N, CA, C and O atoms as a printed pandas DataFrame, in Angstrom:
     atom_number atom_name residue_name chain_id  residue_number  x_coord  y_coord  z_coord
0              1         N          MET        A               1  117.727   87.134  133.712
1              2        CA          MET        A               1  116.752   88.202  133.133
2              3         C          MET        A               1  115.652   87.281  133.044
3              4         O          MET        A               1  115.712   86.127  132.619
4              5         N          GLY        A               2  114.274   88.111  133.641
5              6        CA          GLY        A               2  113.043   87.528  133.523
6              7         C          GLY        A               2  112.567   87.700  131.906
7              8         O          GLY        A               2  112.800   88.685  131.207
8              9         N          ARG        A               3  111.929   86.632  131.551
9             10        CA          ARG        A               3  111.480   86.499  129.908
10            11         C          ARG        A               3  110.992   87.684  129.567
11            12         O          ARG        A               3  111.230   88.164  128.459
12            13         N          GLU        A               4  110.190   88.353  130.548
13            14        CA          GLU        A               4  109.447   89.652  129.819
14            15         C          GLU        A               4  110.429   91.091  129.445
15            16         O          GLU        A               4  110.114   92.112  128.834
16            17         N          TYR        A               5  111.391   90.792  129.922
17            18        CA          TYR        A               5  112.573   91.887  129.354
18            19         C          TYR        A               5  113.408   91.346  128.339
19            20         O          TYR        A               5  114.395   92.037  128.087
20            21         N          ARG        A               6  113.254   90.123  127.582
21            22        CA          ARG        A               6  114.512   89.390  126.849
22            23         C          ARG        A               6  113.710   90.262  125.460
23            24         O          ARG        A               6  112.599   90.723  125.200
24            25         N          THR        A               7  114.642   90.173  125.012
25            26        CA          THR        A               7  114.804   90.780  123.422
26            27         C          THR        A               7  114.259   89.669  122.445
27            28         O          THR        A               7  114.277   88.505  122.845
28            29         N          CYS        A               8  113.804   89.942  121.259
29            30        CA          CYS        A               8  113.312   88.698  120.415
30            31         C          CYS        A               8  113.465   88.879  118.986
31            32         O          CYS        A               8  113.308   89.992  118.483
32            33         N          ASP        A               9  113.778   87.798  118.260
33            34        CA          ASP        A               9  114.005   87.762  116.823
34            35         C          ASP        A               9  112.739   87.634  116.452
35            36         O          ASP        A               9  112.333   86.473  116.460
36            37         N          SER        A              10  111.905   88.537  116.094
37            38        CA          SER        A              10  110.414   88.305  115.769
38            39         C          SER        A              10  110.166   88.294  114.411
39            40         O          SER        A              10  110.845   88.973  113.641
40            41         N          TYR        A              11  108.885   87.301  113.892
41            42        CA          TYR        A              11  108.693   87.618  112.851
42            43         C          TYR        A              11  107.301   87.531  112.660
43            44         O          TYR        A              11  106.951   86.912  113.665
44            45         N          VAL        A              12  106.067   87.811  111.860
45            46        CA          VAL        A              12  104.814   87.554  111.639
46            47         C          VAL        A              12  104.352   87.001  110.598
47            48         O          VAL        A              12  104.678   87.595  109.571
48            49         N          LYS        A              13  103.555   85.863  110.412
49            50        CA          LYS        A              13  102.924   85.021  109.558
50            51         C          LYS        A              13  101.305   85.353  109.333
51            52         O          LYS        A              13  100.429   85.290  110.196
52            53         N          LEU        A              14  101.157   85.717  107.963
53            54        CA          LEU        A              14   99.812   85.680  107.669
54            55         C          LEU        A              14   99.068   84.732  106.589
55            56         O          LEU        A              14   99.608   84.388  105.537
56            57         N          SER        A              15   97.845   84.376  106.953
57            58        CA          SER        A              15   97.620   83.270  105.905
58            59         C          SER        A              15   95.851   83.409  106.015
59            60         O          SER        A              15   95.231   83.725  107.030
60            61         N          VAL        A              16   95.376   83.137  104.915
61            62        CA          VAL        A              16   94.119   83.058  104.660
62            63         C          VAL        A              16   93.706   81.517  105.063
63            64         O          VAL        A              16   94.432   80.640  104.597
64            65         N          VAL        A              17   92.559   81.098  105.921
65            66        CA          VAL        A              17   92.454   79.710  106.188
66            67         C          VAL        A              17   91.046   79.697  106.020
67            68         O          VAL        A              17   90.371   80.720  106.142
68            69         N          PRO        A              18   90.499   78.414  105.702
69            70        CA          PRO        A              18   91.419   76.959  105.642
70            71         C          PRO        A              18   91.804   77.292  103.889
71            72         O          PRO        A              18   91.079   77.925  103.122
72            73         N          ASP        A              19   93.108   76.681  103.563
73            74        CA          ASP        A              19   93.744   76.739  102.358
74            75         C          ASP        A              19   94.863   75.927  102.130
75            76         O          ASP        A              19   96.055   76.093  102.387
76            77         N          LEU        A              20   94.194   74.944  101.554
77            78        CA          LEU        A              20   95.257   73.896  101.385
78            79         C          LEU        A              20   96.382   73.837  100.114
79            80         O          LEU        A              20   97.199   72.926   99.976
80            81         N          SER        A              21   96.247   74.978   99.240
81            82        CA          SER        A              21   97.259   75.042   98.010
82            83         C          SER        A              21   98.517   75.807   99.002
83            84         O          SER        A              21   99.700   75.629   98.710
84            85         N          ARG        A              22   98.149   76.586  100.083
85            86        CA          ARG        A              22   99.051   77.581  100.557
86            87         C          ARG        A              22   99.578   78.695   99.816
87            88         O          ARG        A              22  100.746   79.084   99.840
88            89         N          ARG        A              23   98.650   79.161   99.173
89            90        CA          ARG        A              23   98.996   80.261   98.079
90            91         C          ARG        A              23   98.781   81.502   99.166
91            92         O          ARG        A              23   99.555   82.458   99.184
92            93         N          SER        A              24   97.767   81.397   99.974
93            94        CA          SER        A              24   97.810   82.682  100.716
94            95         C          SER        A              24   98.215   82.767  101.968
95            96         O          SER        A              24   97.444   83.107  102.865
96            97         N          ARG        A              25   99.489   82.465  102.174
97            98        CA          ARG        A              25  100.540   82.334  103.269
98            99         C          ARG        A              25  101.408   83.367  103.023
99           100         O          ARG        A              25  101.853   83.372  101.875
100          101         N          ARG        A              26  101.796   84.266  103.769
101          102        CA          ARG        A              26  102.795   85.207  103.742
102          103         C          ARG        A              26  103.791   85.327  104.888
103          104         O          ARG        A              26  103.250   84.860  105.890
104          105         N          LYS        A              27  105.202   85.822  105.199
105          106        CA          LYS        A              27  106.033   85.798  106.226
106          107         C          LYS        A              27  106.440   87.132  106.045
107          108         O          LYS        A              27  106.568   87.603  104.915
108          109         N          THR        A              28  106.682   87.862  107.205
109          110        CA          THR        A              28  107.659   88.987  107.259
110          111         C          THR        A              28  109.244   88.751  107.393
111          112         O          THR        A              28  109.854   87.688  107.507
112          113         N          LYS        A              29  109.646   89.866  107.350
113          114        CA          LYS        A              29  111.241   89.461  107.527
114          115         C          LYS        A              29  111.622   89.364  108.838
115          116         O          LYS        A              29  110.926   90.034  109.601
116          117         N          THR        A              30  112.504   88.743  109.332
117          118        CA          THR        A              30  112.711   88.411  111.012
118          119         C          THR        A              30  113.199   89.959  111.629
119          120         O          THR        A              30  114.219   90.359  111.068
120          121         N          VAL        A              31  112.794   90.652  112.407
121          122        CA          VAL        A              31  113.369   91.858  113.041
122          123         C          VAL        A              31  114.092   91.380  114.577
123          124         O          VAL        A              31  113.567   91.333  115.690
124          125         N          PRO        A              32  115.356   91.088  114.192
125          126        CA          PRO        A              32  116.305   90.460  115.363
126          127         C          PRO        A              32  116.827   91.445  116.415
127          128         O          PRO        A              32  117.393   92.519  116.214
128          129         N          ASP        A              33  116.494   90.812  117.666
129          130        CA          ASP        A              33  117.405   91.666  118.898
130          131         C          ASP        A              33  116.374   92.590  119.277
131          132         O          ASP        A              33  116.912   93.549  119.830
132          133         N          CYS        A              34  115.089   92.726  119.221
133          134        CA          CYS        A              34  114.251   93.644  119.584
134          135         C          CYS        A              34  113.047   93.387  120.378
135          136         O          CYS        A              34  112.289   92.480  120.036
136          137         N          LYS        A              35  112.787   94.166  121.493
137          138        CA          LYS        A              35  111.711   94.405  122.427
138          139         C          LYS        A              35  110.274   94.796  121.719
139          140         O          LYS        A              35  109.254   94.302  122.199
140          141         N          ASN        A              36  110.192   95.566  120.728
141          142        CA          ASN        A              36  109.404   96.243  120.377
142          143         C          ASN        A              36  109.366   96.274  118.795
143          144         O          ASN        A              36  109.225   97.341  118.197
144          145         N          PRO        A              37  109.491   95.129  118.178
145          146        CA          PRO        A              37  109.646   95.033  116.630
146          147         C          PRO        A              37  108.309   95.685  115.907
147          148         O          PRO        A              37  107.144   95.530  116.276
148          149         N          VAL        A              38  108.654   96.243  115.090
149          150        CA          VAL        A              38  108.023   97.221  113.793
150          151         C          VAL        A              38  108.093   96.683  112.367
151          152         O          VAL        A              38  109.173   96.778  111.783
152          153         N          PHE        A              39  107.227   96.220  111.852
153          154        CA          PHE        A              39  106.917   95.386  110.505
154          155         C          PHE        A              39  106.507   96.074  109.380
155          156         O          PHE        A              39  105.415   95.821  108.871
156          157         N          HIS        A              40  107.442   97.134  108.812
157          158        CA          HIS        A              40  106.985   97.761  107.794
158          159         C          HIS        A              40  106.883   97.207  106.426
159          160         O          HIS        A              40  107.562   97.700  105.525
160          161         N          GLU        A              41  105.861   95.946  106.148
161          162        CA          GLU        A              41  105.779   95.101  105.059
162          163         C          GLU        A              41  104.146   95.171  104.767
163          164         O          GLU        A              41  103.265   95.224  105.625
164          165         N          TYR        A              42  103.973   95.156  103.264
165          166        CA          TYR        A              42  103.034   95.012  102.982
166          167         C          TYR        A              42  102.590   93.894  102.113
167          168         O          TYR        A              42  103.499   93.468  101.400
168          169         N          PHE        A              43  101.360   93.255  101.962
169          170        CA          PHE        A              43  101.024   91.894  101.777
170          171         C          PHE        A              43   99.712   91.905  100.838
171          172         O          PHE        A              43   98.696   92.277  101.425
172          173         N          ASN        A              44   99.579   91.601   99.640
173          174        CA          ASN        A              44   98.433   91.360   98.967
174          175         C          ASN        A              44   97.964   89.923   98.899
175          176         O          ASN        A              44   98.657   88.928   98.685
176          177         N          PHE        A              45   96.606   89.999   99.130
177          178        CA          PHE        A              45   95.754   88.816   99.350
178          179         C          PHE        A              45   94.439   89.333   98.490
179          180         O          PHE        A              45   93.595   90.106   98.943
180          181         N          PRO        A              46   94.424   88.783   97.214
181          182        CA          PRO        A              46   93.417   88.542   96.318
182          183         C          PRO        A              46   92.135   87.796   97.044
183          184         O          PRO        A              46   92.003   86.577   96.938
184          185         N          LEU        A              47   91.229   88.580   97.763
185          186        CA          LEU        A              47   90.031   87.513   97.725
186          187         C          LEU        A              47   88.911   87.921   96.960
187          188         O          LEU        A              47   88.572   88.950   96.376
188          189         N          GLN        A              48   88.441   86.782   97.149
189          190        CA          GLN        A              48   86.692   86.665   96.205
190          191         C          GLN        A              48   85.574   86.256   97.557
191          192         O          GLN        A              48   85.728   85.748   98.668
192          193         N          GLU        A              49   84.479   86.751   96.827
193          194        CA          GLU        A              49   83.112   85.908   97.114
194          195         C          GLU        A              49   83.208   85.096   97.767
195          196         O          GLU        A              49   82.781   85.133   98.921
196          197         N          THR        A              50   83.779   84.122   97.270
197          198        CA          THR        A              50   83.700   82.536   97.794
198          199         C          THR        A              50   84.714   82.350   98.794
199          200         O          THR        A              50   84.798   81.209   99.248
200          201         N          ASP        A              51   85.632   83.366   99.308
201          202        CA          ASP        A              51   86.389   83.284  100.547
202          203         C          ASP        A              51   85.649   83.847  101.608
203          204         O          ASP        A              51   86.290   84.051  102.639
204          205         N          GLU        A              52   84.417   84.156  101.602
205          206        CA          GLU        A              52   83.644   85.204  102.862
206          207         C          GLU        A              52   83.980   83.951  104.047
207          208         O          GLU        A              52   84.701   84.211  105.010
208          209         N          GLN        A              53   83.579   83.044  103.920
209          210        CA          GLN        A              53   83.510   81.912  105.126
210          211         C          GLN        A              53   85.035   81.841  105.875
211          212         O          GLN        A              53   85.103   81.364  107.007
212          213         N          LYS        A              54   86.254   82.338  105.188
213          214        CA          LYS        A              54   87.618   81.913  105.523
214          215         C          LYS        A              54   87.993   82.735  106.590
215          216         O          LYS        A              54   87.061   83.226  107.226
216          217         N          ARG        A              55   89.095   82.994  106.928
217          218        CA          ARG        A              55   89.612   84.015  107.877
218          219         C          ARG        A              55   91.153   84.203  107.466
219          220         O          ARG        A              55   91.896   83.489  106.793
220          221         N          LEU        A              56   91.388   85.617  108.220
221          222        CA          LEU        A              56   92.871   85.767  107.680
222          223         C          LEU        A              56   93.394   85.834  109.156
223          224         O          LEU        A              56   92.918   86.475  110.093
224          225         N          LEU        A              57   94.704   84.855  109.125
225          226        CA          LEU        A              57   95.195   84.409  110.695
226          227         C          LEU        A              57   96.276   85.169  110.512
227          228         O          LEU        A              57   96.869   85.221  109.434
228          229         N          VAL        A              58   96.632   85.851  111.607
229          230        CA          VAL        A              58   97.929   86.442  111.809
230          231         C          VAL        A              58   98.687   85.979  113.432
231          232         O          VAL        A              58   98.224   86.082  114.568
232          233         N          THR        A              59   99.716   85.568  113.055
233          234        CA          THR        A              59  100.241   84.876  114.295
234          235         C          THR        A              59  101.775   85.485  114.345
235          236         O          THR        A              59  102.412   85.500  113.292
236          237         N          VAL        A              60  102.267   85.897  115.340
237          238        CA          VAL        A              60  103.549   86.556  115.468
238          239         C          VAL        A              60  104.694   85.419  116.723
239          240         O          VAL        A              60  104.442   84.959  117.837
240          241         N          TRP        A              61  105.674   85.351  116.024
241          242        CA          TRP        A              61  106.721   84.414  116.146
242          243         C          TRP        A              61  108.228   85.140  116.859
243          244         O          TRP        A              61  108.868   86.157  116.591
244          245         N          ASN        A              62  108.373   84.123  117.804
245          246        CA          ASN        A              62  109.850   84.341  117.907
246          247         C          ASN        A              62  111.152   83.259  117.272
247          248         O          ASN        A              62  110.825   82.073  117.231
248          249         N          ARG        A              63  111.809   83.414  117.048
249          250        CA          ARG        A              63  112.946   82.207  116.401
250          251         C          ARG        A              63  114.303   82.285  117.402
251          252         O          ARG        A              63  115.129   83.198  117.428
252          253         N          ASP        A              64  114.286   80.890  118.329
253          254        CA          ASP        A              64  114.943   80.902  119.343
254          255         C          ASP        A              64  116.543   81.003  118.451
255          256         O          ASP        A              64  116.527   80.522  117.318
256          257         N          ARG        A              65  117.493   81.435  118.808
257          258        CA          ARG        A              65  118.836   81.699  118.082
258          259         C          ARG        A              65  119.413   80.319  118.391
259          260         O          ARG        A              65  119.972   79.700  117.486
260          261         N          ILE        A              66  119.299   79.761  119.715
261          262        CA          ILE        A              66  120.255   78.676  119.867
262          263         C          ILE        A              66  119.552   77.501  119.331
263          264         O          ILE        A              66  120.208   76.820  118.543
264          265         N          SER        A              67  118.368   77.126  119.592
265          266        CA          SER        A              67  117.633   75.985  119.090
266          267         C          SER        A              67  117.123   75.591  117.550
267          268         O          SER        A              67  117.058   74.500  116.983
268          269         N          ARG        A              68  116.750   77.094  117.067
269          270        CA          ARG        A              68  116.220   77.460  115.540
270          271         C          ARG        A              68  115.116   77.162  115.619
271          272         O          ARG        A              68  114.629   76.955  114.508
272          273         N          ARG        A              69  114.300   77.002  116.600
273          274        CA          ARG        A              69  112.920   76.367  116.783
274          275         C          ARG        A              69  111.993   77.927  116.824
275          276         O          ARG        A              69  112.559   78.977  117.129
276          277         N          SER        A              70  111.030   77.887  116.592
277          278        CA          SER        A              70  110.057   79.080  116.771
278          279         C          SER        A              70  108.911   79.001  117.743
279          280         O          SER        A              70  108.081   78.093  117.792
280          281         N          GLU        A              71  108.981   80.262  118.651
281          282        CA          GLU        A              71  107.716   79.939  119.872
282          283         C          GLU        A              71  106.905   81.074  119.296
283          284         O          GLU        A              71  107.225   82.199  118.913
284          285         N          LEU        A              72  105.385   80.223  119.373
285          286        CA          LEU        A              72  104.544   81.343  118.863
286          287         C          LEU        A              72  104.207   82.229  120.031
287          288         O          LEU        A              72  103.922   81.598  121.049
288          289         N          LEU        A              73  104.162   83.818  120.150
289          290        CA          LEU        A              73  104.151   84.712  120.700
290          291         C          LEU        A              73  102.447   85.255  121.124
291          292         O          LEU        A              73  101.983   85.699  122.174
292          293         N          GLY        A              74  101.899   85.009  119.927
293          294        CA          GLY        A              74  100.428   85.626  119.885
294          295         C          GLY        A              74   99.567   85.226  118.513
295          296         O          GLY        A              74  100.084   84.972  117.424
296          297         N          CYS        A              75   98.281   85.226  118.777
297          298        CA          CYS        A              75   97.722   85.512  117.112
298          299         C          CYS        A              75   96.486   85.993  117.387
299          300         O          CYS        A              75   95.882   86.201  118.440
300          301         N          MET        A              76   96.231   86.127  116.261
301          302        CA          MET        A              76   94.637   86.985  116.098
302          303         C          MET        A              76   94.045   86.474  114.530
303          304         O          MET        A              76   94.832   86.284  113.602
304          305         N          SER        A              77   93.021   86.344  114.429
305          306        CA          SER        A              77   92.191   86.474  113.298
306          307         C          SER        A              77   90.755   87.443  112.907
307          308         O          SER        A              77   90.030   88.060  113.688
308          309         N          PHE        A              78   90.672   87.337  111.643
309          310        CA          PHE        A              78   89.538   88.494  111.487
310          311         C          PHE        A              78   88.674   87.380  110.239
311          312         O          PHE        A              78   89.221   86.570  109.490
312          313         N          GLY        A              79   87.466   87.636  110.334
313          314        CA          GLY        A              79   86.504   87.069  109.353
314          315         C          GLY        A              79   86.786   87.691  107.905
315          316         O          GLY        A              79   86.884   88.914  107.806
316          317         N          VAL        A              80   86.908   86.930  106.867
317          318        CA          VAL        A              80   87.041   87.543  105.768
318          319         C          VAL        A              80   86.153   88.328  105.265
319          320         O          VAL        A              80   86.477   89.350  104.660
320          321         N          ARG        A              81   84.693   87.895  105.474
321          322        CA          ARG        A              81   83.553   88.817  105.040
322          323         C          ARG        A              81   83.586   90.060  105.693
323          324         O          ARG        A              81   83.045   90.992  105.098
324          325         N          SER        A              82   83.987   90.231  106.542
325          326        CA          SER        A              82   84.509   91.582  107.290
326          327         C          SER        A              82   85.105   92.623  105.954
327          328         O          SER        A              82   84.712   93.717  105.547
328          329         N          LEU        A              83   86.087   91.829  105.569
329          330        CA          LEU        A              83   87.368   92.352  104.983
330          331         C          LEU        A              83   87.128   92.963  103.359
331          332         O          LEU        A              83   87.683   93.881  102.756
332          333         N          LEU        A              84   85.829   91.820  102.888
333          334        CA          LEU        A              84   85.533   91.908  101.240
334          335         C          LEU        A              84   84.947   93.390  101.249
335          336         O          LEU        A              84   84.092   93.764  102.052
336          337         N          GLY        A              85   85.524   94.204  100.235
337          338        CA          GLY        A              85   85.133   95.135   99.613
338          339         C          GLY        A              85   85.726   96.279   99.751
339          340         O          GLY        A              85   85.498   97.295   99.094
340          341         N          LEU        A              86   86.756   96.094  100.892
341          342        CA          LEU        A              86   87.636   97.104  101.415
342          343         C          LEU        A              86   89.005   97.286  100.310
343          344         O          LEU        A              86   89.609   96.316   99.854
344          345         N          ASP        A              87   89.363   98.795   99.979
345          346        CA          ASP        A              87   90.588   98.630   99.126
346          347         C          ASP        A              87   91.793   98.077   99.744
347          348         O          ASP        A              87   92.616   97.490   99.040
348          349         N          LYS        A              88   91.988   98.238  101.186
349          350        CA          LYS        A              88   93.262   97.790  102.135
350          351         C          LYS        A              88   92.977   97.556  103.366
351          352         O          LYS        A              88   91.853   97.897  103.735
352          353         N          VAL        A              89   93.672   97.070  104.112
353          354        CA          VAL        A              89   93.901   96.523  105.516
354          355         C          VAL        A              89   94.831   96.648  106.149
355          356         O          VAL        A              89   95.701   95.784  106.045
356          357         N          HIS        A              90   95.001   97.612  106.931
357          358        CA          HIS        A              90   96.243   97.956  107.609
358          359         C          HIS        A              90   96.143   97.068  109.152
359          360         O          HIS        A              90   95.117   97.032  109.832
360          361         N          ILE        A              91   97.329   96.440  109.482
361          362        CA          ILE        A              91   96.850   95.229  110.434
362          363         C          ILE        A              91   98.336   95.925  111.343
363          364         O          ILE        A              91   99.443   95.899  110.805
364          365         N          LEU        A              92   98.153   96.448  112.593
365          366        CA          LEU        A              92   98.905   96.921  113.567
366          367         C          LEU        A              92   99.369   95.679  114.714
367          368         O          LEU        A              92   98.461   95.379  115.489
368          369         N          VAL        A              93  100.249   95.178  114.838
369          370        CA          VAL        A              93  100.639   94.252  115.900
370          371         C          VAL        A              93  101.361   94.710  116.725
371          372         O          VAL        A              93  102.496   95.076  116.421
372          373         N          LYS        A              94  100.867   94.807  118.012
373          374        CA          LYS        A              94  102.006   95.270  118.939
374          375         C          LYS        A              94  101.922   93.836  120.188
375          376         O          LYS        A              94  102.697   93.804  121.144
């Protein structure tokens, strides 16, 4: 079976970068055995004006059941400056 037709055990990591303290890292639960996972999870990132040069990094991963290693499926990032002042940000990962 081709790779594009395989199901994945997917999860998403979100983090504000750079952040050496790791306080701004979040991870969804893994959605097992799915081609089109949906993550109905909400995360709070308290942002301040001093964070305006940072970025919100969103990465999507597949957890291999056999090797237990994670494979990066894709990523994107947003400048925190564009998010400051917003009450909520909804991110749809497809």
